[in-house]
Phi, psi and omega in degrees: 000149179243133177275113180265065175199167182303124177284135178283162174295135177240128182240176181239129178244110184054042180083358184254122181291146176210145179267143182270088185227159166248186183293320187296315186285327176298317180293325175296322179295323178292314179298322183290324175295313178299316185284334182257006183059043177273180179229139194215126165248126187252125178234139181270139176245127178222172179302324177299315185289318173306313178291332177291325175291324183292329179265005175086012183280338177236148180272116177300328186297317179296316180300318181298339179272345178298141187285329182219118180247100185273141180283081178264088183145122182304328178303312177301315179296316180297322175297320177298315178297316179296318188269337183236347178069033182257137173291122184210148175231161187289137174239104181282146176300321188293316181296314177302322182297321180291321183293320176302313178298320173300316178301317181296319184293318183274336183262354177077031174264147181249158188233152175236136178250125183231124174128178182065188178278164180305315183302307180296322182292311183297318184293322184295314180301318181295317185286326178292325175292325173294313184289325183228087190301338180272348183292128179256116174270108185283337180190175174192160182197138175297172188262008188255064185253005176055233182266010184278041184296323181303315177298318178293318177300317186292322181289322179300306183293328179291334178290338176082012182299140179271332188230137180235122174255126185248116186241069180255358189080154179261146003270005185297314183296327175287323176297320179299315182299307187296316181295331187243350186302335177290341176248013182266139178279328178300141183276339177244126175231120178243133173274122186240007176053238181268017186297326175300322180295324179295310180299329182283343183092003180284334183233132179263141175281155172304152176300157185304322182291333178293317179298320184295325181269015174056044178242018180299330179297322180286322177301312184288333176285319179301314180288337175218083183308336177298344180290350178301328182294333184267323188273356175298340182281347181304314180293327178292321171301310178303315179303313179296321178297311181298322176298314173305316181293323179293315180301313180296320178299316179296321181297330188271358182261000000 
């Protein structure tokens, strides 16, 4: 796929690429692709995903081909600042999805929702239509389709959707996007993880002040202690970033 918009600066965090963007510039990239009939795959990069690449659960070659890699995770934002001294802010998948839905509603573009349970998917679709009355949801399907990928791809393409949100969880959604993006019709494809659960109201986001102080990860962990199995990689991520910073300092002396 080719991105028909200004390419952002791309850096590497522990060997994993991430784009230096904020929410506003990410939205402008999406807008440019929609207006110019470009094609764009959006993948969120956070510490868990970086460590998944390092242990081989995600293919770095695939990630590097994505047109937009948003810094979704305060750990990644901190790493970019520490290693490159670049100004960067967190771009969450849920915030970007809402902004894309606003673009779709005002610009006459249609969306397709893929993923989560049938109940969550249906509730999310209903809530999005309530939040954005002009938004056209061309189609939707839950994420429990097994090996019926061909049928899902055909349904997405038949819907004529311009934008596809894929909520299959990581790393499954990334693998699915990269394996099938070449035969999918939508021009914008975003992996959104558990965002449909949040939009549906089954999972609450942290209060605004918690988000502002960058402790949303802790809020989510307290509400769902099972996340500790995923977040246990965070100290290891931080240790590796500090180690790389020290190695760079020594190399420059």
